[in-house]
N, CA, C and O of each residue as an XYZ file, in Angstrom:
760
protein
N     -28.917      9.620    -11.084
C     -27.808      8.539    -11.895
C     -27.599      7.290    -10.848
O     -28.191      6.233    -10.627
N     -26.474      7.946    -10.332
C     -25.831      7.084     -9.049
C     -26.090      7.621     -7.419
O     -25.243      8.260     -6.794
N     -27.129      7.316     -6.998
C     -27.737      7.448     -5.902
C     -26.912      6.493     -4.809
O     -26.735      5.327     -5.161
N     -26.494      6.823     -3.758
C     -25.926      5.863     -2.742
C     -26.805      5.138     -2.153
O     -27.957      5.544     -2.003
N     -26.449      4.107     -1.784
C     -27.151      3.256     -1.146
C     -28.024      3.469      0.290
O     -27.431      4.137      1.137
N     -29.698      2.850      0.742
C     -29.947      3.251      1.862
C     -29.228      2.496      2.904
O     -28.830      1.377      2.580
N     -29.003      2.898      4.057
C     -28.643      1.867      5.096
C     -29.521      1.863      5.745
O     -30.065      2.939      5.993
N     -30.130      0.406      6.400
C     -31.499      0.205      7.070
C     -31.183     -0.189      8.440
O     -31.828      0.033      9.465
N     -30.115     -0.791      8.289
C     -29.782     -0.874      9.768
C     -28.061     -1.227     10.017
O     -27.398     -1.139      8.984
N     -27.285     -1.616     11.292
C     -26.317     -1.948     10.631
C     -25.609     -2.617     12.501
O     -25.904     -2.215     13.626
N     -24.805     -3.537     12.132
C     -24.269     -3.927     13.106
C     -22.741     -4.305     13.458
O     -22.315     -5.198     12.726
N     -22.059     -3.954     14.162
C     -20.644     -4.185     14.653
C     -20.667     -5.857     14.913
O     -21.320     -6.396     15.808
N     -19.680     -6.665     13.785
C     -19.331     -7.608     14.269
C     -17.955     -7.823     14.538
O     -17.566     -8.735     15.268
N     -17.338     -7.157     14.071
C     -15.447     -6.925     15.238
C     -15.317     -5.758     15.318
O     -15.455     -4.975     14.379
N     -15.024     -5.466     16.485
C     -14.433     -3.906     16.795
C     -12.941     -4.179     17.615
O     -12.855     -4.409     18.821
N     -11.814     -4.098     16.669
C     -10.108     -4.040     17.261
C      -9.307     -2.467     16.976
O      -9.348     -1.782     15.954
N      -8.728     -2.253     18.019
C      -7.711     -1.195     17.270
C      -7.272     -0.762     15.871
O      -6.972      0.370     15.492
N      -7.305     -2.118     15.062
C      -6.592     -2.113     14.134
C      -7.498     -2.231     13.069
O      -7.209     -1.895     11.921
N      -9.359     -3.026     13.641
C      -9.786     -3.538     12.457
C     -11.082     -3.522     13.124
O     -11.405     -3.849     14.266
N     -11.792     -3.031     12.072
C     -13.708     -2.954     12.066
C     -14.357     -3.656     10.800
O     -14.212     -3.318      9.626
N     -15.214     -4.861     11.376
C     -15.969     -5.324     10.740
C     -17.388     -5.248     10.467
O     -17.767     -6.292     10.997
N     -18.488     -4.663      9.957
C     -19.718     -4.412     10.501
C     -20.619     -4.933      9.243
O     -20.253     -5.128      8.084
N     -21.624     -5.062      9.699
C     -22.640     -6.129      8.725
C     -23.611     -4.623      8.476
O     -23.740     -3.846      9.422
N     -24.192     -4.355      7.256
C     -25.175     -3.603      6.880
C     -26.244     -4.113      6.351
O     -26.212     -5.180      5.737
N     -27.475     -3.313      6.549
C     -29.030     -3.985      5.604
C     -29.247     -3.216      4.515
O     -30.169     -2.440      4.766
N     -28.791     -3.060      3.332
C     -28.799     -2.004      2.608
C     -30.107     -2.237      1.918
O     -30.804     -3.249      1.847
N     -30.276     -0.864      1.359
C     -31.322     -1.211      0.327
C     -30.843     -0.348     -1.241
O     -30.648      0.868     -1.221
N     -30.726     -1.002     -2.278
C     -29.855     -0.625     -3.205
C     -30.777      0.241     -4.117
O     -31.807     -0.403     -4.319
N     -30.824      1.808     -4.934
C     -31.736      2.180     -5.332
C     -32.435      1.415     -6.634
O     -31.869      0.858     -7.576
N     -33.430      1.527     -6.450
C     -34.653      0.739     -7.978
C     -34.194     -0.762     -7.335
O     -35.327     -1.223     -7.470
N     -33.621     -1.624     -6.884
C     -32.903     -2.158     -6.981
C     -33.805     -3.315     -5.247
O     -34.783     -3.186     -4.511
N     -32.467     -4.465     -5.451
C     -32.831     -5.357     -3.902
C     -32.599     -4.531     -2.887
O     -32.175     -3.388     -3.058
N     -32.905     -5.139     -1.520
C     -32.747     -5.386     -0.264
C     -31.754     -6.265      0.090
O     -32.083     -7.449      0.030
N     -30.494     -5.995      0.484
C     -29.602     -6.495      0.778
C     -29.285     -6.659      2.569
O     -29.065     -5.780      3.402
N     -29.384     -8.355      2.736
C     -29.324     -8.384      4.277
C     -27.829     -8.019      4.944
O     -27.540     -7.215      5.831
N     -27.261     -8.641      4.412
C     -26.118     -8.732      4.722
C     -24.602     -8.058      3.731
O     -23.842     -8.701      3.006
N     -24.580     -6.364      4.107
C     -23.838     -6.330      3.224
C     -22.588     -5.946      4.061
O     -22.661     -5.037      4.888
N     -21.186     -6.794      3.800
C     -20.071     -6.321      4.915
C     -18.957     -5.606      4.615
O     -18.363     -5.767      3.549
N     -18.519     -4.617      5.679
C     -17.636     -3.690      5.614
C     -16.671     -3.550      6.318
O     -16.777     -3.263      7.510
N     -15.553     -3.723      5.724
C     -14.261     -3.759      6.629
C     -13.373     -2.723      7.068
O     -12.308     -3.022      6.527
N     -13.178     -1.586      7.794
C     -12.710     -0.697      8.545
C     -11.441     -0.739      8.884
O     -10.904     -1.774      9.277
N     -10.791      0.472      8.754
C      -9.561      0.455      9.035
C      -8.463      1.573      8.973
O      -8.479      2.575      8.259
N      -7.558      1.207      9.827
C      -6.557      2.744      9.754
C      -5.984      2.974      8.066
O      -5.628      4.102      7.725
N      -5.946      2.051      7.280
C      -5.025      2.273      6.073
C      -3.882      1.712      6.276
O      -3.344      1.241      7.279
N      -3.544      1.837      5.062
C      -1.665      1.846      5.034
C      -1.108      2.546      4.557
O      -1.834      3.408      4.062
N       0.245      2.755      4.336
C       1.437      3.885      3.768
C       2.293      2.973      2.547
O       2.329      1.785      2.868
N       2.771      3.171      1.637
C       3.777      2.394      1.053
C       5.028      3.107      0.634
O       5.087      4.156      1.276
N       5.877      3.002     -0.034
C       7.309      3.525     -0.489
C       7.505      3.268     -1.335
O       6.770      2.315     -1.594
N       8.245      3.540     -2.306
C       8.750      3.373     -3.561
C       9.884      3.945     -3.374
O      10.182      5.116     -3.610
N      10.679      2.909     -2.841
C      11.966      3.579     -2.820
C      13.295      3.711     -3.530
O      13.750      2.576     -3.669
N      14.021      4.527     -3.985
C      14.807      4.419     -5.141
C      16.071      5.207     -4.794
O      16.104      6.390     -4.453
N      17.332      4.193     -4.961
C      18.739      4.625     -4.679
C      18.936      5.790     -5.540
O      18.015      6.257     -6.210
N      20.277      6.329     -5.531
C      20.810      7.458     -6.095
C      20.712      7.202     -7.463
O      19.984      7.786     -8.266
N      21.918      5.798     -7.789
C      21.757      5.172     -8.700
C      20.866      4.586     -9.641
O      21.280      4.046    -10.667
N      19.461      4.680     -9.293
C      18.182      4.730    -10.104
C      17.407      3.192     -9.970
O      16.503      2.652    -10.607
N      18.314      2.759     -8.715
C      17.297      1.240     -8.672
C      16.389      1.284     -7.492
O      16.370      2.119     -6.588
N      15.460     -0.018     -7.708
C      14.827      0.437     -7.006
C      14.449     -0.855     -6.101
O      14.129     -1.942     -6.582
N      14.575     -0.432     -4.058
C      14.514     -1.374     -3.725
C      13.533     -1.991     -3.294
O      12.627     -1.299     -2.829
N      13.321     -3.920     -3.295
C      12.603     -4.205     -3.017
C      12.336     -5.075     -2.201
O      13.412     -5.626     -1.964
N      11.239     -5.733     -1.381
C      11.025     -6.783     -0.336
C      10.822     -7.906     -1.183
O      10.654     -7.787     -2.396
N      10.836     -9.255     -0.436
C      10.519    -10.376     -0.843
C       9.998    -11.189     -0.068
O      10.785    -12.107      0.164
N       8.720    -11.331      0.623
C       8.296    -11.526      1.768
C       7.088    -12.673      1.977
O       6.234    -12.726      1.092
N       7.023    -13.256      2.696
C       5.449    -14.127      3.042
C       4.343    -13.623      3.153
O       4.123    -12.900      4.125
N       3.234    -13.892      2.085
C       1.957    -13.467      2.877
C       1.073    -14.026      2.765
O       0.547    -14.357      1.703
N       0.574    -14.345      4.281
C      -0.246    -15.663      4.881
C      -1.472    -15.596      3.848
O      -1.901    -16.607      3.293
N      -1.968    -14.380      3.653
C      -3.400    -14.242      3.376
C      -3.415    -14.835      2.147
O      -4.430    -15.503      1.953
N      -2.471    -14.809      1.077
C      -2.541    -15.777     -0.197
C      -1.813    -16.879      0.096
O      -1.860    -17.797     -0.723
N      -1.049    -17.030      1.218
C       0.159    -18.055      1.132
C       1.173    -17.925      0.068
O       1.584    -19.073     -0.097
N       1.553    -17.442     -0.428
C       2.879    -17.405     -1.060
C       3.663    -16.212     -0.790
O       3.314    -15.295     -0.047
N       4.726    -16.286     -1.434
C       5.930    -14.910     -1.637
C       6.180    -14.449     -2.360
O       6.828    -14.937     -3.285
N       5.675    -12.935     -2.276
C       5.840    -11.597     -3.233
C       6.932    -10.928     -3.036
O       7.848    -11.099     -2.231
N       6.721     -9.995     -4.005
C       7.800     -9.345     -3.956
C       6.971     -8.001     -3.938
O       5.950     -7.866     -4.613
N       7.546     -6.892     -3.013
C       6.665     -5.958     -3.373
C       7.246     -4.643     -2.913
O       8.365     -4.838     -2.439
N       6.879     -3.344     -2.882
C       7.593     -2.238     -2.171
C       7.476     -2.475     -0.489
O       6.747     -3.253      0.125
N       8.437     -1.541     -0.008
C       7.926     -1.526      1.737
C       6.590     -0.718      2.189
O       6.278      0.394      1.763
N       5.780     -1.575      3.238
C       4.602     -1.054      3.008
C       4.409     -1.500      4.701
O       5.125     -2.311      5.287
N       3.265     -0.752      5.290
C       2.474     -1.579      6.197
C       1.623     -0.361      6.375
O       1.601      0.710      5.769
N       0.524     -1.099      7.963
C      -0.721     -0.400      8.429
C      -0.376      0.936      9.310
O       0.610      1.147     10.016
N      -1.421      1.704      9.060
C      -0.507      2.701      9.455
C      -1.153      2.834     10.721
O      -2.382      2.805     10.772
N      -0.425      2.983     11.799
C      -0.586      2.842     13.700
C      -1.711      3.999     14.052
O      -1.335      5.063     13.561
N      -2.643      4.098     14.566
C      -3.238      4.509     15.288
C      -2.776      6.432     15.646
O      -3.404      7.422     15.270
N      -1.632      6.380     16.385
C      -0.922      7.735     16.784
C      -0.454      8.584     15.073
O      -0.314      9.805     15.148
N      -0.285      8.071     13.957
C      -0.016      8.334     12.650
C      -1.228      8.244     12.155
O      -1.016      8.364     10.948
N      -2.296      8.120     12.283
C      -3.495      8.253     11.661
C      -3.452      9.648     10.798
O      -3.564      9.360      9.606
N      -3.325     11.090     11.001
C      -3.602     12.040     10.402
C      -2.216     12.386      9.713
O      -1.910     13.329      8.984
N      -1.441     11.256     10.209
C       0.054     11.831      9.140
C       0.349     10.139      8.504
O       1.204      9.549      9.164
N      -0.152      9.456      7.520
C       0.847      8.715      6.799
C       2.109      8.890      5.980
O       2.469      7.905      5.334
N       2.735      9.841      5.919
C       4.143     10.101      5.654
C       5.045      9.586      6.943
O       6.102      8.964      6.836
N       4.378      9.993      8.245
C       5.018      8.919      9.252
C       5.140      7.645      9.363
O       6.031      7.193     10.083
N       4.113      6.657      8.551
C       4.191      5.381      8.457
C       5.153      4.875      7.318
O       5.718      3.785      7.233
N       5.187      5.869      6.533
C       6.106      5.508      4.839
C       7.813      5.590      5.295
O       8.760      5.040      4.734
N       7.816      6.421      6.431
C       9.025      6.429      7.045
C       9.606      5.618      8.194
O      10.782      5.428      8.504
N       8.410      5.164      8.776
C       8.862      4.367      9.854
C       8.959      2.870      8.978
O       9.868      2.078      9.227
N       8.107      2.636      8.123
C       8.100      1.183      7.317
C       9.139      1.023      6.301
O       9.282     -0.041      5.699
N       9.854      2.031      6.097
C      11.045      1.974      5.104
C      12.393      1.461      6.031
O      13.210      0.588      5.738
N      12.328      2.331      7.270
C      13.280      1.866      7.942
C      13.096      0.633      8.629
O      14.063     -0.100      8.836
N      11.858      0.310      9.031
C      11.781     -1.285      9.593
C      11.699     -1.918      8.225
O      11.608     -2.876      8.993
N      11.658     -2.220      7.387
C      11.913     -3.155      6.726
C      13.045     -3.269      5.948
O      13.559     -4.368      5.741
N      13.463     -2.289      5.517
C      14.706     -2.348      4.789
C      16.232     -1.750      5.341
O      17.275     -2.011      4.741
N      16.177     -0.852      6.663
C      17.079     -0.070      6.777
C      17.602      0.882      6.490
O      18.676      1.226      6.984
N      16.753      1.755      5.330
C      16.881      2.632      4.497
C      16.311      3.760      5.267
O      15.544      3.770      6.229
N      17.071      5.017      4.378
C      15.791      5.851      4.954
C      16.604      7.293      3.932
O      17.742      7.271      3.464
N      15.639      8.373      3.829
C      16.358      9.770      3.176
C      16.808     10.275      3.565
O      16.579     10.684      4.703
N      17.955     10.640      2.710
C      18.601     11.390      3.565
C      18.112     13.185      4.162
O      18.432     13.729      5.219
N      17.274     13.719      3.045
C      16.836     15.160      3.319
C      15.389     14.544      3.126
O      15.173     13.552      2.430
N      14.233     15.387      3.961
C      12.925     15.269      3.843
C      12.394     15.284      2.395
O      11.705     14.353      1.978
N      12.640     16.087      1.816
C      12.618     16.565      0.351
C      12.221     15.500     -0.577
O      11.234     15.505     -1.313
N      13.306     14.387     -0.422
C      13.361     13.301     -0.604
C      12.100     12.690     -0.939
O      11.866     12.381     -2.107
N      11.253     12.486      0.001
C      10.376     11.956      0.359
C       9.029     12.187     -0.071
O       8.290     12.393      0.892
N       8.333     12.234     -1.413
C       7.413     12.752     -1.457
C       6.404     11.784     -1.974
O       6.456     10.615     -2.356
N       5.008     13.124     -1.792
C       3.868     12.071     -2.267
C       3.948     11.859     -3.176
O       4.709     12.478     -3.919
N       2.935     10.527     -3.704
C       3.419      9.981     -5.216
C       1.383     10.020     -5.496
O       0.787     10.651     -6.369
N       0.932      9.345     -4.686
C      -0.441      8.689     -4.802
C      -1.555      8.794     -3.612
O      -1.120      9.036     -2.486
N      -2.866      8.641     -3.773
C      -3.764      8.230     -2.743
C      -4.774      7.842     -3.611
O      -5.388      8.491     -4.458
N      -4.921      5.566     -2.936
C      -5.435      5.187     -3.684
C      -6.950      4.511     -2.351
O      -6.825      4.631     -1.133
N      -8.075      3.931     -2.960
C      -8.932      2.916     -2.269
C      -8.226      1.252     -2.565
O      -8.082      0.741     -3.676
N      -7.833      0.588     -1.134
C      -7.755     -0.881     -2.208
C      -8.633     -1.687     -2.402
O      -8.429     -2.672     -3.111
N     -10.233     -1.366     -1.602
C     -11.192     -2.184     -2.329
C     -12.336     -1.506     -1.972
O     -12.779     -2.111     -0.996
N     -13.169     -0.426     -2.279
C     -13.743      0.234     -2.415
C     -15.302     -0.357     -1.830
O     -16.026     -0.066     -0.878
N     -15.365     -1.340     -2.961
C     -16.689     -2.085     -2.923
C     -17.059     -3.024     -1.142
O     -18.137     -2.855     -0.572
N     -15.956     -3.927     -0.562
C     -16.212     -3.724      0.496
C     -15.122     -3.700      1.998
O     -14.862     -4.447      2.941
N     -14.704     -2.259      1.460
C     -13.496     -1.829      2.522
C     -13.333     -0.561      2.484
O     -13.419      0.027      1.406
N     -13.084      0.062      3.576
C     -12.962      1.688      3.979
C     -11.229      1.627      4.234
O     -10.701      1.917      5.308
N     -10.459      1.167      2.950
C      -9.151      0.688      3.113
C      -8.611      1.870      2.626
O      -9.224      2.240      1.624
N      -7.907      2.438      2.873
C      -7.223      3.760      1.745
C      -5.652      4.027      2.349
O      -5.180      4.053      3.486
N      -5.075      4.216      0.935
C      -3.484      4.024      0.917
C      -2.491      5.245     -0.027
O      -2.692      5.846     -1.082
N      -1.645      5.229      0.719
C      -1.167      6.453      0.479
C       0.400      6.184     -0.321
O       1.077      5.566      0.502
N       0.943      6.335     -1.167
C       2.378      6.043     -1.742
C       3.001      7.517     -1.728
O       2.466      8.479     -2.280
N       4.218      7.560     -1.013
C       5.303      8.224     -1.659
C       6.249      7.632     -1.920
O       6.542      6.501     -1.533
N       7.082      8.612     -2.890
C       8.184      8.338     -3.608
C       9.688      8.552     -3.041
O      10.174      9.681     -2.972
N      10.352      7.451     -2.660
C      11.735      8.248     -1.492
C      13.034      8.341     -2.566
O      13.341      7.188     -2.870
N      13.600      8.986     -3.010
C      14.600      9.142     -3.758
C      15.959      9.359     -3.021
O      16.029      9.944     -1.940
N      16.779      8.966     -3.528
C      18.069      8.972     -2.972
C      18.579      8.338     -1.300
O      19.380      8.667     -0.426
N      17.372      7.050     -1.574
C      17.330      6.765     -0.273
C      19.271      5.664      0.179
O      19.826      4.966     -0.670
N      19.706      5.826      1.327
C      20.807      5.246      2.003
C      20.536      4.252      2.736
O      19.339      4.096      2.978
N      21.264      3.515      3.179
C      21.506      2.688      4.429
C      21.665      3.025      5.418
O      22.864      3.076      5.689
N      20.817      3.410      6.447
C      21.303      4.426      7.188
C      21.173      3.552      8.460
O      21.817      4.052      9.382
N      20.420      2.180      8.864
C      20.257      1.711     10.086
C      20.443      0.157      9.912
O      21.407     -0.255      9.267
N      19.560     -0.693     10.463
C      19.185     -2.262     10.470
C      17.913     -2.719     10.195
O      17.278     -2.706     11.249
N      17.275     -3.096      9.321
C      16.047     -3.920      9.313
C      15.691     -3.924     10.570
O      16.500     -3.929     11.498
N      14.197     -3.922     10.724
C      13.968     -4.084     12.296
C      12.353     -4.593     11.652
O      11.395     -3.822     11.711
N      12.258     -5.798     11.132
C      11.163     -5.954     10.849
C      10.119     -6.875     12.392
O      10.389     -7.612     13.341
N       9.018     -6.282     11.855
C       7.443     -7.107     12.475
C       8.072     -8.330     13.249
O       8.855     -8.938     12.520
N       7.986     -8.729     14.188
C       8.098    -10.468     14.272
C       7.576    -11.184     13.772
O       8.050    -12.319     13.819
N       6.355    -10.977     13.030
C       5.646    -11.935     11.858
C       6.233    -11.815     10.607
O       5.740    -12.453      9.677
N       7.423    -10.947     10.379
C       7.481    -10.680      8.871
C       9.647    -11.469      8.640
O      10.533    -11.276      9.474
N       9.759    -12.000      7.749
C      10.768    -12.327      6.943
C      10.920    -11.702      5.912
O      10.306    -11.901      4.864
N      12.070    -10.576      6.185
C      12.260    -10.330      4.667
C      13.541     -9.879      4.275
O      14.398     -9.278      4.923
N      13.518    -10.434      2.619
C      14.922    -10.501      1.998
C      14.494     -9.013      1.011
O      13.419     -8.841      0.437
N      15.730     -8.015      1.031
C      15.439     -6.788      0.138
C      16.345     -7.470     -1.024
O      17.260     -8.271     -0.835
N      15.853     -6.937     -2.351
C      17.155     -6.536     -3.577
C      16.304     -5.856     -3.974
O      15.087     -5.784     -3.804
N      17.630     -4.923     -4.989
C      17.874     -3.719     -5.874
C      17.560     -4.538     -6.836
O      17.714     -5.758     -6.896
N      16.852     -3.385     -8.020
C      16.122     -3.897     -9.458
C      16.561     -2.834    -10.094
O      16.665     -1.922     -9.274
N      16.905     -2.459    -11.264
C      16.767     -1.599    -12.083
C      15.546     -1.348    -12.236
O      14.661     -1.773    -11.494
N      15.376     -0.617    -13.233
C      14.111      0.248    -13.931
C      13.694     -0.870    -14.840
O      12.530     -1.251    -14.720
N      14.402     -1.416    -15.664
C      13.966     -2.472    -16.617
C      13.589     -3.740    -15.918
O      12.564     -4.366    -16.187
N      14.456     -4.091    -15.017
C      13.889     -4.933    -14.351
C      12.659     -5.346    -13.083
O      12.063     -6.371    -12.750
N      12.693     -4.000    -12.659
C      10.945     -4.029    -12.382
C      10.403     -4.124    -13.371
O       9.794     -5.184    -13.227
N      10.107     -3.651    -14.599
C       8.710     -3.625    -15.816
C       8.754     -5.220    -15.874
O       7.788     -5.976    -15.982
N      10.644     -5.682    -15.739
C       9.973     -7.396    -16.978
C       9.420     -7.762    -15.675
O       8.306     -8.259    -15.841
N       9.922     -7.689    -13.848
C       9.000     -8.722    -12.669
C       7.746     -8.021    -12.935
O       6.937     -8.911    -12.671
N       7.119     -7.091    -13.256
C       5.648     -6.633    -13.602
C       5.204     -7.944    -14.887
O       4.759     -9.092    -14.917
N       5.440     -7.400    -15.364
C       4.836     -7.857    -16.918
C       5.511     -9.904    -17.027
O       5.017    -10.608    -17.908
N       6.552    -10.500    -16.079
C       5.967    -12.173    -16.138
C       5.383    -12.156    -15.153
O       5.325    -13.313    -14.737
N       4.572    -11.049    -14.083
C       3.850    -12.026    -12.862
C       4.486    -12.331    -11.591
O       4.124    -13.060    -10.667
N       5.933    -11.316    -11.823
C       6.343    -11.700    -10.179
C       6.470    -10.616     -9.165
O       6.966    -10.585     -8.039
N       5.788     -9.617    -10.017
C       5.198     -8.174     -8.949
C       4.252     -8.101     -9.278
O       3.992     -7.649    -10.393
N       3.013     -8.673     -8.126
C       1.785     -8.485     -8.755
C       0.713     -8.072     -7.845
O      -0.236     -8.855     -7.811
N       0.632     -7.051     -7.110
C       0.255     -6.971     -5.740
C      -0.592     -5.681     -6.518
O       0.031     -4.667     -6.205
N      -1.772     -5.295     -7.415
C      -2.071     -4.237     -8.018
C      -2.194     -3.330     -7.151
O      -3.091     -2.711     -7.725
N      -1.999     -2.709     -6.155
C      -1.797     -1.134     -5.845
C       0.123     -0.839     -5.478
O       0.675      0.171     -5.041
N       0.571     -1.874     -5.788
C       2.200     -1.774     -6.076
C       2.325     -1.526     -7.535
O       2.950     -0.580     -8.015
N       1.634     -2.514     -8.267
C       1.791     -2.254     -9.708
C       1.517     -0.655    -10.044
O       2.333     -0.029    -10.721
N       0.340     -0.050     -9.537
C      -0.017      1.059     -9.987
C       1.122      1.895     -9.623
O       1.462      2.692    -10.497
N       2.035      1.900     -8.140
C       2.891      3.050     -7.849
C       3.908      2.617     -8.681
O       4.536      3.398     -9.395
N       4.191      0.989     -8.622
C       5.441      1.151     -9.740
C       5.209      1.962    -10.978
O       5.974      2.855    -11.343
N       4.447      1.715    -11.414
C       4.457      2.711    -12.945
C       4.010      4.005    -12.287
O       5.039      4.271    -11.666
N       3.567      4.518    -12.142
C       3.683      6.114    -11.448
C       4.682      6.582    -11.071
O       4.873      7.760    -11.373
N       5.708      5.876    -10.274
C       7.010      6.312     -9.898
C       7.966      6.045    -11.134
O       8.933      6.806    -11.155
N       7.904      5.183    -12.105
C       8.643      5.009    -13.319
C       8.561      6.699    -14.145
O       9.434      7.457    -14.569
N       7.329      6.756    -14.099
C       6.474      7.453    -14.807
C       6.625      9.417    -14.069
O       6.269     10.485    -14.567
N       7.080      9.195    -13.186
C       7.738     10.538    -12.340
C       9.142     10.890    -12.265
O       9.639     11.984    -11.998
N       9.753      9.686    -12.570
C      11.060      9.423    -12.363
C      11.591     10.125    -13.557
O      12.421     11.026    -13.433
N      11.044      9.662    -14.948
C      10.919     10.010    -16.622
C      11.550      8.640    -16.946
O      12.655      8.747    -17.478
N      11.083      7.290    -16.740
C      11.236      6.171    -17.460
C      10.048      5.868    -18.125
O       9.992      4.968    -18.963
N       8.912      6.693    -17.749
C       8.215      6.461    -18.927
C       7.568      7.435    -19.248
O       7.314      8.290    -18.400
N       7.262      7.523    -20.166
C       6.438      9.317    -20.787
C       4.636      8.667    -20.819
O       4.121      7.578    -21.075
N       4.129     10.036    -20.405
C       2.612      9.439    -20.583
C       2.339      9.763    -21.795
O       3.081     10.472    -22.474
N       1.133      9.227    -22.234
C       0.525      9.042    -23.413
C       1.903      8.003    -24.335
O       1.851      8.153    -25.556
N       2.812      7.227    -23.926
C       3.112      6.540    -24.681
C       2.923      5.036    -24.526
O       3.284      4.274    -25.422
């Protein structure tokens, strides 16, 4: 019923340490031959839904050049080659780099979800973590291309931002709802 496509040929168009792009000539079962089917490959990324001891969510406000807009989102970033086997390392690093916050004990950073960003044209895996009881323990050290403003919001304010379309990155929204459910603010089936 759902047969995989047959790859007839493949050529690498871009090959860098962080991003690869290839073009495949593929045969769709019972369908056409596609001459140029593009696939993006990377190490993926990890994101953190950080929550303070008093239940507020820590968000980033920053410009994203891909869409040319400022967005609200949780701390997240690309997995470095040396972190490929352990995306949790990326989650801890990104939380500290982008916010200056960390968890006091390792158990306060828990796995939330594994997702795919765009399975149609990319091999980008995403790991989400829930960081409870975060505390400011350092100074943010964002990437030179990042200008980040941090803000704290209540669960109700986070939901309002989502519903007003101000918190609008799809994987981030999924992580927000999963975290709200895990924290008891939303009940399954309601």
